[in-house]
N, C-alpha and C positions, 0 to 999 in steps of 0.2 A: 156883444159877447160877454158872458158872465164871468167875472174874475173869480179865480179859485181862492178860497179863504185860507189864510196861513194856518199851519198846524199849531196846535196848542203847546207843542213841545218841540225842542230843537233836536234833530237827529244828528248823531255822531257817526260819521262815515269813516271807516278804517281802510287803509290800503292793504293789499295782499301782503306786502312786506311787513307792515306793522303786525298783522295777525300772526304770520309765521314767526316773527321775532318773539311775540308774547308766548307762543307755543314752545319755542326753544327755551326761553327763560323759565317757563313753568316746569318743563321736564328736568332742566338742570338743577333747579332749586328744590323741587319736591321729590325727585327720585335720585338725582345725582349719580355718584359712582357706585356700581354694583358688580357682582360676579354673575356671569351668565354661562349656561352650558347648552351646547347644541352641535349641529353638524354643519361643516363648511360646504358651500356650494357656490358655483360661478366665481371662482377665485380668479382675480386679475392682478397682475404685477407689472405695471407699465414702467418705462425707463426712468420715471421720476423717482422711483424707489419706494413710493407709497404702495400699500396693498389694500385692495377693495374686495369684499366678498359678502355673501349672504349667510347669516347664521339662522338655522331653522330647526324645528322639532316636528312632531307629528302633525300639528295643526297650524302653526304660525311661523313667521319668519321676520327678521329684522336685518337692515343693512348695516354693515360694519366697515369702518375705515380705520386703518392703522398707518399713521403717517410716519415717514422716515425718521423724523426727529424724536419720536416717542418709542422707537424700536431699538433695542440693544443689538449689538453685532451678533451675539450668539442666541438671539431670541428664536422661538419656535416659528417655523414657516408654515402657515396654513396651506393645506392641500385639499384637492377635491375629495369629498367624502370623509374627511378627517373629523373626528369628534373632539371638540376642544372646550375648555373653560376660559372665558374671557373676563378681564377686569377693565372697566372703562367708564366713561361718562355717557349717560343717556342724554341725547340732545336731538336737535332737528337740523337738517340741511335745508337752509332757508330757500336756496335757489330752486331746489327740486321738491321742496315741501315733503321731505321724507324723514321719518323717525329713524335714527341710527345710533349705534354705540361707537364712540370714539375710543378705540382700543389703546390701552396702556400696557397690558401684560396678557400673556396667554399660556395655557398649560395643555398638554396632550391628555385627553380624557378617553383615549382608546379609539379603535376604528369606528367609523360611522356605520349605521345599519346597512346602507346600500353597498358601501365598500366591503363590509364583512360578508354580505350575501354574494357579492361578486367573487371574492377570494374563495369562499367555500364551494361555490358551483364550479368555478374554474378548476379547482383541485380535484373535485369529484369526477368531472368529465374527462380530465386528463388521465386519471387512473383507469377509466373505462376504455381509453384508447381513441377517443373522438378527435384528438389533436394529432394523431400519429401521421407521419409523412407518407407512410405506405398507402393511406387512403386518399391521398391527394391526386387529382386527375389533371393532366395537362390541358391547356386551353387549345381549342381548334385553331388552325392556322388562318382560315378564311371563313368564318361563320356566315351562313346565309341569313339566319334569323336570330335575333338577339332579344332575350326576355329581360324586363326590368321590373323589380318590385320596389316601389317607393311611393311617396306622396305625389299626386298629380299636380299639385299647386306649389311645391317647394322649389327652391333654387337648384336642388340636385338634379331633377329631371331635365331642367332647361340646360344645365351644363353638359349633361351626358348627351342629349340630342344635338347640341351645337357641335360637340367634338365629333360625333359619329357622322353628321352631315358634312363636316369639313374633311374628314379623312376618307370616307367611302360612302357617298350619299345614297347609293341604291341598295343598301342593306335593309331588310325588313325588321321592324322593331315592334314587339308586343309588350304593352305596359299593363301591369296588374296594379291598379290604384289602391293603396292601403294607407291608413293612418300610421304615422311613424312615431307617435308618442301618445301616452295615455293608456288607460286600462285595456282598451280593446286592440291596441296596436300589435302586441305580440301574437295573439290568436289570428289576426288578419294576415300578418306576415307569414306565419307558419302555413296557413291554408293556401296562400298564393303560391308558396314554394311547392306544396303538395299538388296543386293544380298543374303546374308545369311538369312536375315529375310524372304525373299520370298521363298527360296528353303527349309528352315528348315532342312538342311542337316548336322547340327552339334548340339551337346548337350550344348556346352559352347563356348564363343567367347572371344578372347583376342585382344585388340587394343593397340598400343603403339609404342615407339621408345626409343632410348638411350637418354642420357642427352644432354644439349645444352643451349644456351641463350634463352631469352624470344622470340626473333624473330624465332629461330630454332623450338621452340615448339608451335608456334602460330597456326599452322593448327588445333591443338586439342583445341583451344580456339574459333574456329569459330562456329557461331550459327547453320550452316548446320550440322556439326558433332554432336553437342549437341542434335538436334532434331532427327537425325537418331538413336542415342543411345536410346533416350526416346521411340521412336516408336518400337524398337527392343524387341521382346518378349523372345528372347534367353538370358539366363543369361550372362552378359557381364562384363569383368574385364578391367579397364583402367590402363595401366602400362606405364606411360609417364615420361621419364627423370629419375632423381635421387629421393631419399627420400625427399629432401627439395623442389622439384619442384611440384607445384600444377597447374592444368589446369581445364578448364570448364568440360572437359570430365570426370575428376575424380569425380566431384560432381554429375553428371548425371548417371554415371555407377552404376551397382548393387554393385560393389566392387572396391576399389582402391588398387592397389599394388604399393609398393614403387619403385620397379624396375621390368623390364621384367622377370628376373630370379625368383623373388618372386612371380610373377603372375603364372609362371609354377608350382611352389611349392604349390600355393593355389588351383590351378585348379584340381590337382590330388594328392592323397597320394601315398606313396611308396607301391609297390606291396607286399613287405614283410609284411608291416603293415596290409594290408587287409588279407593276409593269416594267420597272427597271430590272427587277430580278429575272423576269421572264426573258427580257432582251439579253441579259448577261448569259443566261443558260443557253439561249438560242445561238449567241455568238460562240460560246464554248463548244456547243455541239457542232456548229459549222466548221470551227477550227479543227476539232478532233477528226471530223469526217475528211476535211481536206488533207490533214496530216496523214491519215490512214490511206487515203487514195494515193497520195504522193509516195508513201512508203511502199505500197504494192506495185506502183509503176516502176520504182527503182529496183525492186526485187525482180520484177519481170524483165527489166532491161538487163540486169546482171545475168539472169539465166539465159536470155537470148544472146548475150555477148560471150557466153562461155564457149571455149574452143571446141567443146564436144559437138556444138551445132555447126561451127564454121570450118573446123579442121579435122573431120573424122578420118580422112585419107591419111593425114599426117600421123595421127595416132596409130593407124593400121600399119603405116610404113615403118614407124618406129619398132612396133612389135615384129614386123617382117624382117627388119634388119637384125634385130636381136635373135630372131629365129634362125636366120641365115648364119649368124656367128656360131650359134650352137650347132648348126648343121655341119659347118666346116670343122668344128672341133670333133664332132662325132665321126665325120668322115676320116679325119686324120688318125683318130683313135682306131677306127675300123681297119684302116690300112696297116696299122701296126699289129692288128690281130687277124684272126681268121676271117674269111669272107662271108661265112654263114650269118653272123649277126647283122650283116648289112641289110638284109631283107627286113629284119625286125626293126632296125632303126628307121627305115623308110616308112613302115606302117605307123610307127610312133609319131613321125613327123607329120604324116597326113592327119592323124587323130588330133594332134596338138593344134594344127591349123584350123580344123573344123571347130575345136573347142574355143579357140580365141575368137573366131568369127561369130560363134553362137553367143559368147559373152558380150561382144560389141552390139549385136542385134538386141539382146535383152536390155542392155543399158539404154539403147535408143528408145525401145518401147516404154521403159520406165520414165524416161524424161518426157515423152509425149503424154503419158498418163498424168504426170505431175502438172504439166502445163494445162491440160484440160481441167483438172481438179482446181487449180489456182483460179482459172477463169470462172468456174462455177461458184467458188467461195466468194470471189469478189462481187459477182452479181447478186448473190444472196445477201451479203453484208450491205451493199448499197441499197437494195430493196428494203431491208429492215430499217435502215436509217431514214429512208424516205417515208416509210409508214409511220415512224415515230414523229417525224416533223409534221406530217399530215394530221396526226392525232393531237399534237400540241396546238396546231392552228385551229382545229375544231374546238378545243377547250377554250382558247382565247375568244373565239367567235361566240361561244355559248355564254361566257362571262360578260360580254359586251352589254352594257346597260341599254344601249339604243335598240337592241333586239326586242326588248319588251315593248318599245314604242312601235316597232314594225308589226307586232301582233294586234295592233288596234288600241293599245292602252295610251293614256295621256297623263301629263303631270300639270296640275294647276298651281300657280303661285301668285303672290302679290307682285306689284310693280317693283318692290324692293328686292325681289328674288327669294322671299320666304315661301317654302312649300306649305301648302294649306293641308293641315291634318284635322283640324276641328273647325269646320265652316260656321258652326253656330256662334263662334266668338267674333265673326267678321261684321263689319258695319256695311250697310248698303251704300251703293254709290262709289265704292272704291274700284280702281282699275285692276283687272286681272289679266294674267298671261297664261295661255294653255299651250303646252309644248306637245306637238304631235310628231310623227315620223317625218313629215314633209315640210313642217314649218311651225310658226307661232301664231296663235289666235289671240287677238286682243278683245276684251269684253269689259262690261261694267256690271257689277253685282246689283241686281234688283231685289232679290229676296233669297232666303235660305229656307229650304224645306227639310224636315227631319227625314232621315233615311228609313225606308220601309224595311221591315224584317225580311230576311231572305226566305 
């Protein structure tokens, strides 16, 4: 083997640490302390008391660090979108190989461009009435189909689908995949909302994305998105960023959710909660029916126990005794008078007897009619309640997710229990479970073929 000849010069090899240290010293010695002006972004204030953020203008950006020991108690607090003037040392963060300014002082230079545009558009749309509560629509109690406008690869869609699958797994979900940041994002989001508005194929709509800086969330601050939300007649939830983030879409939407996961929780309750509510209503209905039936029985018993049904002769006897007392009085009076009025008194006595008997017969017929009417009303009421119970049972039967399997459909999932929605992402050889009406089919994935157009 031929030996390699030594190089005519000696190479000097520097470590990464040595290079970054020389860059830091070069920046500190040749640039040093300067004033800079720009807009704050990605502001972070951890518990340590230090403040980290990005200072940017139209074309460039630089990292900024304002350490707790360098900041006065009444110093300016940088905020997202704020335009500031900073004084500090231009240096380099050796561990991250980043150029940064180590802030020593800061002044407010007015609102940043994005923050200014946000405030102006918000005020303009508010004057037009796009934020008015009178335009807000309530969410449906149990939506069958849910539309989602978001990025198909972000964490937001995974969080939403996980919550929906856990709370009510048989709901249908339609996803409109759109970019959620960048120049094309606002137009794509507005067109997706307009699509759902035109098709009217969902009961409720969720738009949103995960957290980020003001620039990352800016697509949801565009006027085109705001007007598409306002024109949408489908109840719409805005779930953009974290709980502290607010966008124009939050103010126009029918409801704002602090996070995408919270939006999924707001749009549909847990299946178990609905089942418990139906059971409580059924129990209340059965209790009310039993109470009504018992009340009618007591009323019927009271009527049947009335002395009018059991002692009619006693009542007639009482009237007869009273009549006889009157008769005796009349007779004694007649004896004291002339005998001619005696015939008139006899006629009046007969007429009075017929009248009292007629009233007793009328009262008897009235009681019989009321008894028949009571039985008819009781039968009608019981039939109505039974019809309502039958209708509720049919509705529960219709909402049963296993009825879909009875019609020949099936559900395929992985061995871990994850329902397969995008088979092209699966690897061959994995174990699959297919749920049918009568059992579970176990299989191994050999290949995935693209779905043919309908």
